[in-house]
C-alpha positions in Angstrom: -0.2 0.0 -0.3 1.4 3.4 -1.0 1.0 6.6 0.9 -2.1 7.3 -1.2 -3.7 4.1 -0.1 -3.5 2.4 -3.2 -3.1 -1.2 -3.2 -1.0 -3.2 -5.4 -1.4 -7.0 -5.7 0.5 -9.0 -8.0 1.1 -12.9 -9.1 3.3 -13.4 -12.1 3.2 -17.0 -11.9 0.9 -17.3 -15.0 1.5 -13.8 -16.8 1.6 -13.6 -20.5 2.6 -10.7 -22.8 -0.1 -10.7 -25.1 -3.3 -9.9 -22.8 -5.5 -10.1 -25.6 -4.5 -13.8 -26.3 -7.3 -16.5 -25.4 -6.1 -19.3 -23.2 -7.4 -22.3 -21.9 -5.0 -23.4 -19.1 -6.6 -24.7 -16.3 -4.5 -23.7 -13.4 -4.9 -22.1 -10.2 -7.0 -22.4 -6.9 -10.7 -23.6 -7.5 -12.4 -20.8 -5.3 -10.7 -17.8 -7.5 -11.4 -19.6 -10.9 -13.7 -17.7 -13.1 -16.7 -20.0 -14.6 -14.6 -19.8 -18.0 -12.0 -21.5 -16.3 -13.9 -24.1 -14.6 -15.9 -25.0 -17.8 -12.9 -25.2 -19.8 -13.6 -22.5 -22.0 -11.3 -20.1 -23.7 -10.3 -17.0 -21.5 -8.6 -13.9 -21.3 -7.4 -11.2 -18.7 -10.6 -11.0 -17.3 -10.5 -14.1 -15.3 -7.8 -12.2 -13.3 -10.4 -9.2 -12.4 -12.7 -12.3 -11.1 -9.8 -13.7 -9.0 -9.4 -10.1 -7.4 -13.0 -9.6 -6.9 -12.7 -13.0 -4.9 -10.0 -11.9 -3.0 -11.4 -8.7 -1.9 -14.7 -10.3 -0.7 -12.3 -12.6 1.2 -10.3 -10.1 3.0 -13.8 -8.2 3.5 -15.8 -10.9 5.1 -13.1 -13.4 6.3 -14.2 -16.3 4.1 -14.4 -17.1 0.6 -17.6 -16.6 -1.6 -17.5 -20.0 -3.0 -16.1 -23.2 -1.4 -15.1 -26.4 -2.5 -12.5 -29.3 -2.8 -12.9 -29.7 -6.5 -14.4 -27.8 -9.5 -17.6 -29.7 -9.4 -18.1 -28.6 -5.5 -17.5 -25.0 -6.4 -19.8 -24.9 -9.2 
């Protein structure tokens, strides 16, 4: 957090140079995956925005909005 209260969160584990490219990689934690990933459809950078929303929800409430040990349980 900087002096203006701007928060910066990053995870470069699966970053790519072309943010407009469609991907089909199935990776990550089920609770943070966007529906496109769970249904094994093509996706783009917008799944990161979904994951950020889940993270912010968890930070505010103390628990994730979706729970499950596998993709079938999260859906």
